[in-house]
N, CA, C, O and the ligand as a Tripos MOL2 file, in Angstrom:
@<TRIPOS>MOLECULE
protein
  269   267    68     0     0
PROTEIN
NO_CHARGES

@<TRIPOS>ATOM
      1 N           1.7290  -56.5470  135.3260 N.3       1 MET1
      2 CA          0.2770  -56.5730  135.1970 C.3       1 MET1
      3 C          -0.1270  -57.6580  134.1980 C.2       1 MET1
      4 O           0.3620  -57.6900  133.0690 O.2       1 MET1
      5 N          -1.0060  -58.5240  134.6200 N.am      2 LYS2
      6 CA         -1.4720  -59.5910  133.7410 C.3       2 LYS2
      7 C          -2.4550  -59.0490  132.7130 C.2       2 LYS2
      8 O          -3.2860  -58.1950  133.0200 O.2       2 LYS2
      9 N          -2.3520  -59.5420  131.5200 N.am      3 ARG3
     10 CA         -3.2870  -59.1980  130.4690 C.3       3 ARG3
     11 C          -4.0000  -60.4720  130.0430 C.2       3 ARG3
     12 O          -3.3660  -61.4890  129.7610 O.2       3 ARG3
     13 N          -5.2940  -60.4050  130.0010 N.am      4 ILE4
     14 CA         -6.0840  -61.5690  129.5970 C.3       4 ILE4
     15 C          -6.6310  -61.3130  128.1980 C.2       4 ILE4
     16 O          -7.1820  -60.2500  127.9140 O.2       4 ILE4
     17 N          -6.4690  -62.2950  127.3440 N.am      5 CYS5
     18 CA         -6.9580  -62.1780  125.9730 C.3       5 CYS5
     19 C          -8.4600  -61.9420  125.9700 C.2       5 CYS5
     20 O          -9.2130  -62.6610  126.6270 O.2       5 CYS5
     21 N          -8.8900  -60.9260  125.2240 N.am      6 ASN6
     22 CA        -10.3270  -60.6490  125.2070 C.3       6 ASN6
     23 C         -11.0890  -61.5570  124.2470 C.2       6 ASN6
     24 O         -12.3130  -61.4710  124.1480 O.2       6 ASN6
     25 N         -10.3780  -62.4170  123.5490 N.am      7 GLN7
     26 CA        -11.0500  -63.3730  122.6720 C.3       7 GLN7
     27 C         -11.2640  -64.7150  123.3600 C.2       7 GLN7
     28 O         -12.3280  -65.3210  123.2360 O.2       7 GLN7
     29 N         -10.2460  -65.1770  124.0880 N.am      8 CYS8
     30 CA        -10.3460  -66.5330  124.6390 C.3       8 CYS8
     31 C          -9.9690  -66.6080  126.1140 C.2       8 CYS8
     32 O          -9.8750  -67.7030  126.6680 O.2       8 CYS8
     33 N          -9.7510  -65.4630  126.7590 N.am      9 GLN9
     34 CA         -9.4840  -65.3880  128.1990 C.3       9 GLN9
     35 C          -8.2180  -66.1330  128.6260 C.2       9 GLN9
     36 O          -8.1050  -66.5480  129.7790 O.2       9 GLN9
     37 N          -7.2730  -66.3030  127.7100 N.am     10 THR10
     38 CA         -5.9780  -66.8700  128.0550 C.3      10 THR10
     39 C          -5.0430  -65.7470  128.4960 C.2      10 THR10
     40 O          -5.1420  -64.6240  128.0000 O.2      10 THR10
     41 N          -4.1300  -66.0480  129.4340 N.am     11 GLU11
     42 CA         -3.1680  -65.0390  129.8480 C.3      11 GLU11
     43 C          -2.2100  -64.7370  128.7000 C.2      11 GLU11
     44 O          -1.6650  -65.6500  128.0800 O.2      11 GLU11
     45 N          -2.0110  -63.4560  128.4250 N.am     12 MET12
     46 CA         -1.2170  -63.0710  127.2680 C.3      12 MET12
     47 C           0.2480  -62.9070  127.6390 C.2      12 MET12
     48 O           0.5810  -62.7230  128.8100 O.2      12 MET12
     49 N           1.1200  -62.9720  126.6450 N.am     13 ILE13
     50 CA          2.5480  -62.7820  126.8380 C.3      13 ILE13
     51 C           2.8740  -61.3200  126.6030 C.2      13 ILE13
     52 O           2.7120  -60.8010  125.4990 O.2      13 ILE13
     53 N           3.3380  -60.6600  127.6680 N.am     14 ASN14
     54 CA          3.6100  -59.2300  127.5920 C.3      14 ASN14
     55 C           4.9820  -58.9490  127.0120 C.2      14 ASN14
     56 O           5.7760  -59.8530  126.7490 O.2      14 ASN14
     57 N           5.2310  -57.6560  126.8210 N.am     15 ASP15
     58 CA          6.5840  -57.1650  126.5640 C.3      15 ASP15
     59 C           7.1450  -57.5610  125.2040 C.2      15 ASP15
     60 O           8.3620  -57.6460  125.0410 O.2      15 ASP15
     61 N           6.3010  -57.7970  124.2540 N.am     16 CYS16
     62 CA          6.7810  -58.0670  122.9030 C.3      16 CYS16
     63 C           7.0810  -56.7280  122.2240 C.2      16 CYS16
     64 O           6.3510  -55.7510  122.3920 O.2      16 CYS16
     65 N           8.1400  -56.7070  121.4780 N.am     17 LYS17
     66 CA          8.5020  -55.4810  120.7690 C.3      17 LYS17
     67 C           7.6160  -55.2930  119.5500 C.2      17 LYS17
     68 O           7.2490  -56.2540  118.8730 O.2      17 LYS17
     69 N           7.2850  -54.0480  119.2850 N.am     18 VAL18
     70 CA          6.5120  -53.7350  118.0940 C.3      18 VAL18
     71 C           7.4200  -53.0480  117.0960 C.2      18 VAL18
     72 O           7.9700  -51.9870  117.3910 O.2      18 VAL18
     73 N           7.5840  -53.6150  115.9530 N.am     19 ASN19
     74 CA          8.3820  -52.9910  114.9050 C.3      19 ASN19
     75 C           7.5650  -52.8620  113.6400 C.2      19 ASN19
     76 O           6.8870  -53.7970  113.2130 O.2      19 ASN19
     77 N           7.6430  -51.6910  113.0540 N.am     20 VAL20
     78 CA          7.0730  -51.5120  111.7330 C.3      20 VAL20
     79 C           8.1530  -51.9020  110.7340 C.2      20 VAL20
     80 O           9.3150  -51.5320  110.9000 O.2      20 VAL20
     81 N           7.7900  -52.6260  109.7290 N.am     21 GLU21
     82 CA          8.7690  -53.0780  108.7590 C.3      21 GLU21
     83 C           9.5430  -51.8890  108.1940 C.2      21 GLU21
     84 O           8.9500  -50.8770  107.8210 O.2      21 GLU21
     85 N          10.8650  -52.0140  108.1330 N.am     22 TYR22
     86 CA         11.7800  -50.9840  107.6590 C.3      22 TYR22
     87 C          11.8700  -49.8020  108.6020 C.2      22 TYR22
     88 O          12.5400  -48.8200  108.2830 O.2      22 TYR22
     89 N          11.2300  -49.8610  109.7330 N.am     23 ASP23
     90 CA         11.3660  -48.7710  110.6970 C.3      23 ASP23
     91 C          11.5260  -49.3830  112.0790 C.2      23 ASP23
     92 O          10.5440  -49.7620  112.7170 O.2      23 ASP23
     93 N          12.7690  -49.4770  112.5390 N.am     24 LEU24
     94 CA         13.0390  -50.1970  113.7840 C.3      24 LEU24
     95 C          12.6320  -49.4200  115.0240 C.2      24 LEU24
     96 O          12.7050  -49.9450  116.1350 O.2      24 LEU24
     97 N          12.2140  -48.2060  114.8550 N.am     25 SER25
     98 CA         11.8220  -47.4430  116.0300 C.3      25 SER25
     99 C          10.4280  -47.8310  116.5220 C.2      25 SER25
    100 O          10.0170  -47.4090  117.6030 O.2      25 SER25
    101 N           9.7110  -48.6160  115.7540 N.am     26 GLY26
    102 CA          8.4100  -49.0880  116.2090 C.3      26 GLY26
    103 C           7.3490  -48.0100  116.1690 C.2      26 GLY26
    104 O           7.5040  -46.9880  115.5000 O.2      26 GLY26
    105 N           6.2880  -48.2440  116.8800 N.am     27 ILE27
    106 CA          5.1660  -47.3100  116.9050 C.3      27 ILE27
    107 C           5.2450  -46.4840  118.1800 C.2      27 ILE27
    108 O           5.4250  -47.0250  119.2710 O.2      27 ILE27
    109 N           5.1130  -45.1980  118.0380 N.am     28 THR28
    110 CA          5.1430  -44.3200  119.2070 C.3      28 THR28
    111 C           3.7800  -43.6550  119.3620 C.2      28 THR28
    112 O           3.1920  -43.1580  118.4010 O.2      28 THR28
    113 N           3.3080  -43.6630  120.5830 N.am     29 ILE29
    114 CA          2.0470  -42.9890  120.8950 C.3      29 ILE29
    115 C           2.3760  -41.6530  121.5460 C.2      29 ILE29
    116 O           3.1930  -41.5970  122.4640 O.2      29 ILE29
    117 N           1.7560  -40.5890  121.0850 N.am     30 SER30
    118 CA          2.0470  -39.3020  121.6960 C.3      30 SER30
    119 C           0.7650  -38.5320  121.9360 C.2      30 SER30
    120 O          -0.2830  -38.8230  121.3600 O.2      30 SER30
    121 N           0.8790  -37.5510  122.7950 N.am     31 GLN31
    122 CA         -0.2850  -36.7570  123.1670 C.3      31 GLN31
    123 C           0.1410  -35.3030  123.2580 C.2      31 GLN31
    124 O           1.1450  -34.9870  123.8980 O.2      31 GLN31
    125 N          -0.6050  -34.4260  122.6310 N.am     32 LYS32
    126 CA         -0.2920  -33.0060  122.7140 C.3      32 LYS32
    127 C          -0.8080  -32.4460  124.0200 C.2      32 LYS32
    128 O          -1.8910  -32.7920  124.4910 O.2      32 LYS32
    129 N           0.0010  -31.5670  124.5910 N.am     33 ARG33
    130 CA         -0.3750  -30.9460  125.8500 C.3      33 ARG33
    131 C          -0.6990  -29.4810  125.6410 C.2      33 ARG33
    132 O          -0.1200  -28.8100  124.7870 O.2      33 ARG33
    133 N          -1.6270  -29.0050  126.4320 N.am     34 LYS34
    134 CA         -1.9100  -27.5820  126.4390 C.3      34 LYS34
    135 C          -0.8520  -26.8730  127.2870 C.2      34 LYS34
    136 O          -0.2220  -27.4750  128.1570 O.2      34 LYS34
    137 N          -0.6790  -25.6050  127.0170 N.am     35 GLY35
    138 CA          0.1840  -24.8010  127.8730 C.3      35 GLY35
    139 C           1.6520  -25.0600  127.6390 C.2      35 GLY35
    140 O           2.0730  -25.3890  126.5300 O.2      35 GLY35
    141 N           2.4240  -24.9070  128.6910 N.am     36 LEU36
    142 CA          3.8730  -24.9160  128.5610 C.3      36 LEU36
    143 C           4.4730  -26.3090  128.5890 C.2      36 LEU36
    144 O           5.6510  -26.4810  128.2740 O.2      36 LEU36
    145 N           3.6980  -27.2880  128.9530 N.am     37 PHE37
    146 CA          4.2690  -28.6170  129.0930 C.3      37 PHE37
    147 C           4.6070  -29.2160  127.7380 C.2      37 PHE37
    148 O           3.9390  -28.9590  126.7370 O.2      37 PHE37
    149 N           5.6220  -29.9920  127.7330 N.am     38 LYS38
    150 CA          6.0140  -30.6700  126.5070 C.3      38 LYS38
    151 C           5.0230  -31.7780  126.1700 C.2      38 LYS38
    152 O           4.3030  -32.2850  127.0290 O.2      38 LYS38
    153 N           5.0160  -32.1270  124.9070 N.am     39 ASN39
    154 CA          4.2340  -33.2910  124.5230 C.3      39 ASN39
    155 C           4.7980  -34.5350  125.1820 C.2      39 ASN39
    156 O           5.9950  -34.6040  125.4620 O.2      39 ASN39
    157 N           3.9690  -35.4890  125.4230 N.am     40 VAL40
    158 CA          4.4270  -36.7480  125.9780 C.3      40 VAL40
    159 C           4.3330  -37.8120  124.8870 C.2      40 VAL40
    160 O           3.4980  -37.7390  123.9860 O.2      40 VAL40
    161 N           5.2110  -38.7930  124.9990 N.am     41 SER41
    162 CA          5.1360  -39.8920  124.0530 C.3      41 SER41
    163 C           5.6530  -41.1580  124.7130 C.2      41 SER41
    164 O           6.4110  -41.1040  125.6820 O.2      41 SER41
    165 N           5.2440  -42.2740  124.1900 N.am     42 ALA42
    166 CA          5.6360  -43.5530  124.7700 C.3      42 ALA42
    167 C           5.7350  -44.5840  123.6640 C.2      42 ALA42
    168 O           4.9890  -44.5550  122.6850 O.2      42 ALA42
    169 N           6.6670  -45.4840  123.8440 N.am     43 LYS43
    170 CA          6.8140  -46.5540  122.8630 C.3      43 LYS43
    171 C           5.7750  -47.6390  123.0950 C.2      43 LYS43
    172 O           5.4910  -48.0270  124.2290 O.2      43 LYS43
    173 N           5.2320  -48.1040  122.0180 N.am     44 THR44
    174 CA          4.1970  -49.1210  122.1030 C.3      44 THR44
    175 C           4.8150  -50.5060  122.2590 C.2      44 THR44
    176 O           5.7840  -50.8460  121.5810 O.2      44 THR44
    177 N           4.2520  -51.2880  123.1460 N.am     45 LYS45
    178 CA          4.6100  -52.6970  123.2560 C.3      45 LYS45
    179 C           3.3860  -53.5260  122.8880 C.2      45 LYS45
    180 O           2.2800  -53.0080  122.7350 O.2      45 LYS45
    181 N           3.6140  -54.8060  122.7520 N.am     46 ALA46
    182 CA          2.4970  -55.6620  122.3830 C.3      46 ALA46
    183 C           2.4260  -56.8590  123.3200 C.2      46 ALA46
    184 O           3.4440  -57.3380  123.8190 O.2      46 ALA46
    185 N           1.2280  -57.3250  123.5470 N.am     47 ALA47
    186 CA          1.0030  -58.5790  124.2480 C.3      47 ALA47
    187 C           0.3810  -59.5530  123.2450 C.2      47 ALA47
    188 O          -0.5100  -59.1980  122.4750 O.2      47 ALA47
    189 N           0.8770  -60.7830  123.2790 N.am     48 VAL48
    190 CA          0.4240  -61.7750  122.3130 C.3      48 VAL48
    191 C          -0.2620  -62.9150  123.0500 C.2      48 VAL48
    192 O           0.2460  -63.4030  124.0590 O.2      48 VAL48
    193 N          -1.3870  -63.3270  122.5580 N.am     49 CYS49
    194 CA         -2.0730  -64.4770  123.1390 C.3      49 CYS49
    195 C          -1.4770  -65.7570  122.5400 C.2      49 CYS49
    196 O          -1.4940  -65.9320  121.3210 O.2      49 CYS49
    197 N          -0.9530  -66.6480  123.3840 N.am     50 PRO50
    198 CA         -0.3480  -67.8720  122.8620 C.3      50 PRO50
    199 C          -1.3850  -68.9080  122.4330 C.2      50 PRO50
    200 O          -1.0360  -69.9430  121.8650 O.2      50 PRO50
    201 N          -2.6370  -68.6320  122.7010 N.am     51 ASN51
    202 CA         -3.6860  -69.5980  122.3880 C.3      51 ASN51
    203 C          -4.3740  -69.3110  121.0600 C.2      51 ASN51
    204 O          -4.6630  -70.2330  120.2970 O.2      51 ASN51
    205 N          -4.6380  -68.0310  120.7810 N.am     52 CYS52
    206 CA         -5.3860  -67.7270  119.5600 C.3      52 CYS52
    207 C          -4.6810  -66.7110  118.6710 C.2      52 CYS52
    208 O          -5.1600  -66.4280  117.5730 O.2      52 CYS52
    209 N          -3.5550  -66.1530  119.1170 N.am     53 GLY53
    210 CA         -2.8190  -65.2320  118.2730 C.3      53 GLY53
    211 C          -3.3050  -63.7970  118.3290 C.2      53 GLY53
    212 O          -2.8340  -62.9570  117.5620 O.2      53 GLY53
    213 N          -4.2240  -63.5060  119.2080 N.am     54 ASN54
    214 CA         -4.6860  -62.1290  119.3500 C.3      54 ASN54
    215 C          -3.5360  -61.2470  119.8470 C.2      54 ASN54
    216 O          -2.7390  -61.6760  120.6810 O.2      54 ASN54
    217 N          -3.4520  -60.0370  119.3420 N.am     55 VAL55
    218 CA         -2.4050  -59.1090  119.7440 C.3      55 VAL55
    219 C          -3.0500  -57.8700  120.3410 C.2      55 VAL55
    220 O          -4.0000  -57.3220  119.7810 O.2      55 VAL55
    221 N          -2.5270  -57.4300  121.4860 N.am     56 ALA56
    222 CA         -3.0050  -56.2020  122.1090 C.3      56 ALA56
    223 C          -1.8360  -55.2470  122.2580 C.2      56 ALA56
    224 O          -0.7610  -55.6560  122.6970 O.2      56 ALA56
    225 N          -2.0220  -53.9940  121.9040 N.am     57 PHE57
    226 CA         -0.9860  -52.9880  122.0840 C.3      57 PHE57
    227 C          -1.1710  -52.2960  123.4280 C.2      57 PHE57
    228 O          -2.2920  -52.1110  123.9020 O.2      57 PHE57
    229 N          -0.0500  -51.9200  124.0270 N.am     58 TYR58
    230 CA         -0.1150  -51.1800  125.2830 C.3      58 TYR58
    231 C           1.1820  -50.4050  125.4510 C.2      58 TYR58
    232 O           2.1500  -50.6210  124.7220 O.2      58 TYR58
    233 N           1.1870  -49.4970  126.4240 N.am     59 ILE59
    234 CA          2.4150  -48.8030  126.7940 C.3      59 ILE59
    235 C           2.6350  -48.9820  128.2840 C.2      59 ILE59
    236 O           1.6860  -49.1320  129.0530 O.2      59 ILE59
    237 N           3.9010  -48.9630  128.6790 N.am     60 ASP60
    238 CA          4.2240  -49.1390  130.0920 C.3      60 ASP60
    239 C           3.9350  -47.8870  130.9090 C.2      60 ASP60
    240 O           3.3310  -47.9520  131.9790 O.2      60 ASP60
    241 N           4.3770  -46.7450  130.3860 N.am     61 ASP61
    242 CA          4.2700  -45.5200  131.1900 C.3      61 ASP61
    243 C           3.0220  -44.7420  130.8230 C.2      61 ASP61
    244 O           3.0870  -43.5790  130.4230 O.2      61 ASP61
    245 N           1.8920  -45.4010  130.9650 N.am     62 TYR62
    246 CA          0.6210  -44.7810  130.6010 C.3      62 TYR62
    247 C           0.2410  -43.6440  131.5310 C.2      62 TYR62
    248 O          -0.5890  -42.8040  131.1830 O.2      62 TYR62
    249 N           0.8540  -43.6120  132.7300 N.am     63 GLN63
    250 CA          0.4800  -42.5740  133.6930 C.3      63 GLN63
    251 C           0.7800  -41.1740  133.1710 C.2      63 GLN63
    252 O           0.1170  -40.2080  133.5470 O.2      63 GLN63
    253 N           1.7970  -41.0710  132.2900 N.am     64 ILE64
    254 CA          2.1560  -39.7260  131.8240 C.3      64 ILE64
    255 C           1.0730  -39.1180  130.9440 C.2      64 ILE64
    256 O           1.0700  -37.9110  130.7060 O.2      64 ILE64
    257 N           0.1590  -39.9440  130.4640 N.am     65 PHE65
    258 CA         -0.9220  -39.4330  129.6360 C.3      65 PHE65
    259 C          -2.0860  -38.9070  130.4630 C.2      65 PHE65
    260 O          -3.0320  -38.3280  129.9290 O.2      65 PHE65
    261 N          -2.0080  -39.1090  131.7320 N.am     66 ASN66
    262 CA         -3.1640  -38.8670  132.5910 C.3      66 ASN66
    263 C          -2.9670  -37.7020  133.5300 C.2      66 ASN66
    264 O          -3.6550  -37.6010  134.5460 O.2      66 ASN66
    265 N          -2.0230  -36.8060  133.2020 N.am     67 LYS67
    266 CA         -1.7560  -35.7090  134.1140 C.3      67 LYS67
    267 C          -2.3660  -34.4120  133.6110 C.2      67 LYS67
    268 O          -2.2360  -33.3750  134.2620 O.2      67 LYS67
    269 ZN         -6.6000  -65.6190  122.8680 Zn       68 ZN68
@<TRIPOS>BOND
     1     1     2 1
     2     2     3 1
     3     3     4 2
     4     3     5 am
     5     5     6 1
     6     6     7 1
     7     7     8 2
     8     7     9 am
     9     9    10 1
    10    10    11 1
    11    11    12 2
    12    11    13 am
    13    13    14 1
    14    14    15 1
    15    15    16 2
    16    15    17 am
    17    17    18 1
    18    18    19 1
    19    19    20 2
    20    19    21 am
    21    21    22 1
    22    22    23 1
    23    23    24 2
    24    23    25 am
    25    25    26 1
    26    26    27 1
    27    27    28 2
    28    27    29 am
    29    29    30 1
    30    30    31 1
    31    31    32 2
    32    31    33 am
    33    33    34 1
    34    34    35 1
    35    35    36 2
    36    35    37 am
    37    37    38 1
    38    38    39 1
    39    39    40 2
    40    39    41 am
    41    41    42 1
    42    42    43 1
    43    43    44 2
    44    43    45 am
    45    45    46 1
    46    46    47 1
    47    47    48 2
    48    47    49 am
    49    49    50 1
    50    50    51 1
    51    51    52 2
    52    51    53 am
    53    53    54 1
    54    54    55 1
    55    55    56 2
    56    55    57 am
    57    57    58 1
    58    58    59 1
    59    59    60 2
    60    59    61 am
    61    61    62 1
    62    62    63 1
    63    63    64 2
    64    63    65 am
    65    65    66 1
    66    66    67 1
    67    67    68 2
    68    67    69 am
    69    69    70 1
    70    70    71 1
    71    71    72 2
    72    71    73 am
    73    73    74 1
    74    74    75 1
    75    75    76 2
    76    75    77 am
    77    77    78 1
    78    78    79 1
    79    79    80 2
    80    79    81 am
    81    81    82 1
    82    82    83 1
    83    83    84 2
    84    83    85 am
    85    85    86 1
    86    86    87 1
    87    87    88 2
    88    87    89 am
    89    89    90 1
    90    90    91 1
    91    91    92 2
    92    91    93 am
    93    93    94 1
    94    94    95 1
    95    95    96 2
    96    95    97 am
    97    97    98 1
    98    98    99 1
    99    99   100 2
   100    99   101 am
   101   101   102 1
   102   102   103 1
   103   103   104 2
   104   103   105 am
   105   105   106 1
   106   106   107 1
   107   107   108 2
   108   107   109 am
   109   109   110 1
   110   110   111 1
   111   111   112 2
   112   111   113 am
   113   113   114 1
   114   114   115 1
   115   115   116 2
   116   115   117 am
   117   117   118 1
   118   118   119 1
   119   119   120 2
   120   119   121 am
   121   121   122 1
   122   122   123 1
   123   123   124 2
   124   123   125 am
   125   125   126 1
   126   126   127 1
   127   127   128 2
   128   127   129 am
   129   129   130 1
   130   130   131 1
   131   131   132 2
   132   131   133 am
   133   133   134 1
   134   134   135 1
   135   135   136 2
   136   135   137 am
   137   137   138 1
   138   138   139 1
   139   139   140 2
   140   139   141 am
   141   141   142 1
   142   142   143 1
   143   143   144 2
   144   143   145 am
   145   145   146 1
   146   146   147 1
   147   147   148 2
   148   147   149 am
   149   149   150 1
   150   150   151 1
   151   151   152 2
   152   151   153 am
   153   153   154 1
   154   154   155 1
   155   155   156 2
   156   155   157 am
   157   157   158 1
   158   158   159 1
   159   159   160 2
   160   159   161 am
   161   161   162 1
   162   162   163 1
   163   163   164 2
   164   163   165 am
   165   165   166 1
   166   166   167 1
   167   167   168 2
   168   167   169 am
   169   169   170 1
   170   170   171 1
   171   171   172 2
   172   171   173 am
   173   173   174 1
   174   174   175 1
   175   175   176 2
   176   175   177 am
   177   177   178 1
   178   178   179 1
   179   179   180 2
   180   179   181 am
   181   181   182 1
   182   182   183 1
   183   183   184 2
   184   183   185 am
   185   185   186 1
   186   186   187 1
   187   187   188 2
   188   187   189 am
   189   189   190 1
   190   190   191 1
   191   191   192 2
   192   191   193 am
   193   193   194 1
   194   194   195 1
   195   195   196 2
   196   195   197 am
   197   197   198 1
   198   198   199 1
   199   199   200 2
   200   199   201 am
   201   201   202 1
   202   202   203 1
   203   203   204 2
   204   203   205 am
   205   205   206 1
   206   206   207 1
   207   207   208 2
   208   207   209 am
   209   209   210 1
   210   210   211 1
   211   211   212 2
   212   211   213 am
   213   213   214 1
   214   214   215 1
   215   215   216 2
   216   215   217 am
   217   217   218 1
   218   218   219 1
   219   219   220 2
   220   219   221 am
   221   221   222 1
   222   222   223 1
   223   223   224 2
   224   223   225 am
   225   225   226 1
   226   226   227 1
   227   227   228 2
   228   227   229 am
   229   229   230 1
   230   230   231 1
   231   231   232 2
   232   231   233 am
   233   233   234 1
   234   234   235 1
   235   235   236 2
   236   235   237 am
   237   237   238 1
   238   238   239 1
   239   239   240 2
   240   239   241 am
   241   241   242 1
   242   242   243 1
   243   243   244 2
   244   243   245 am
   245   245   246 1
   246   246   247 1
   247   247   248 2
   248   247   249 am
   249   249   250 1
   250   250   251 1
   251   251   252 2
   252   251   253 am
   253   253   254 1
   254   254   255 1
   255   255   256 2
   256   255   257 am
   257   257   258 1
   258   258   259 1
   259   259   260 2
   260   259   261 am
   261   261   262 1
   262   262   263 1
   263   263   264 2
   264   263   265 am
   265   265   266 1
   266   266   267 1
   267   267   268 2
@<TRIPOS>SUBSTRUCTURE
     1 MET1         2 RESIDUE 1 A MET
     2 LYS2         6 RESIDUE 1 A LYS
     3 ARG3        10 RESIDUE 1 A ARG
     4 ILE4        14 RESIDUE 1 A ILE
     5 CYS5        18 RESIDUE 1 A CYS
     6 ASN6        22 RESIDUE 1 A ASN
     7 GLN7        26 RESIDUE 1 A GLN
     8 CYS8        30 RESIDUE 1 A CYS
     9 GLN9        34 RESIDUE 1 A GLN
    10 THR10       38 RESIDUE 1 A THR
    11 GLU11       42 RESIDUE 1 A GLU
    12 MET12       46 RESIDUE 1 A MET
    13 ILE13       50 RESIDUE 1 A ILE
    14 ASN14       54 RESIDUE 1 A ASN
    15 ASP15       58 RESIDUE 1 A ASP
    16 CYS16       62 RESIDUE 1 A CYS
    17 LYS17       66 RESIDUE 1 A LYS
    18 VAL18       70 RESIDUE 1 A VAL
    19 ASN19       74 RESIDUE 1 A ASN
    20 VAL20       78 RESIDUE 1 A VAL
    21 GLU21       82 RESIDUE 1 A GLU
    22 TYR22       86 RESIDUE 1 A TYR
    23 ASP23       90 RESIDUE 1 A ASP
    24 LEU24       94 RESIDUE 1 A LEU
    25 SER25       98 RESIDUE 1 A SER
    26 GLY26      102 RESIDUE 1 A GLY
    27 ILE27      106 RESIDUE 1 A ILE
    28 THR28      110 RESIDUE 1 A THR
    29 ILE29      114 RESIDUE 1 A ILE
    30 SER30      118 RESIDUE 1 A SER
    31 GLN31      122 RESIDUE 1 A GLN
    32 LYS32      126 RESIDUE 1 A LYS
    33 ARG33      130 RESIDUE 1 A ARG
    34 LYS34      134 RESIDUE 1 A LYS
    35 GLY35      138 RESIDUE 1 A GLY
    36 LEU36      142 RESIDUE 1 A LEU
    37 PHE37      146 RESIDUE 1 A PHE
    38 LYS38      150 RESIDUE 1 A LYS
    39 ASN39      154 RESIDUE 1 A ASN
    40 VAL40      158 RESIDUE 1 A VAL
    41 SER41      162 RESIDUE 1 A SER
    42 ALA42      166 RESIDUE 1 A ALA
    43 LYS43      170 RESIDUE 1 A LYS
    44 THR44      174 RESIDUE 1 A THR
    45 LYS45      178 RESIDUE 1 A LYS
    46 ALA46      182 RESIDUE 1 A ALA
    47 ALA47      186 RESIDUE 1 A ALA
    48 VAL48      190 RESIDUE 1 A VAL
    49 CYS49      194 RESIDUE 1 A CYS
    50 PRO50      198 RESIDUE 1 A PRO
    51 ASN51      202 RESIDUE 1 A ASN
    52 CYS52      206 RESIDUE 1 A CYS
    53 GLY53      210 RESIDUE 1 A GLY
    54 ASN54      214 RESIDUE 1 A ASN
    55 VAL55      218 RESIDUE 1 A VAL
    56 ALA56      222 RESIDUE 1 A ALA
    57 PHE57      226 RESIDUE 1 A PHE
    58 TYR58      230 RESIDUE 1 A TYR
    59 ILE59      234 RESIDUE 1 A ILE
    60 ASP60      238 RESIDUE 1 A ASP
    61 ASP61      242 RESIDUE 1 A ASP
    62 TYR62      246 RESIDUE 1 A TYR
    63 GLN63      250 RESIDUE 1 A GLN
    64 ILE64      254 RESIDUE 1 A ILE
    65 PHE65      258 RESIDUE 1 A PHE
    66 ASN66      262 RESIDUE 1 A ASN
    67 LYS67      266 RESIDUE 1 A LYS
    68 ZN68       269 GROUP 0 **** ****
């Protein structure tokens, strides 16, 4: 999926790893579920704009948040 920079409309570079300094596991997004289902979580990735340096965070398996 193409990502377009919302600052300068340049195509962004996907699939960059997100690391928090001193924590190599990066940023994890999670969502609590009602009922018996387990919580869902996904690792955050980043897209970088090569033109202006804007960074956008996203996750690949976003569908699991929508059930
Ligand atoms: Zn840009």
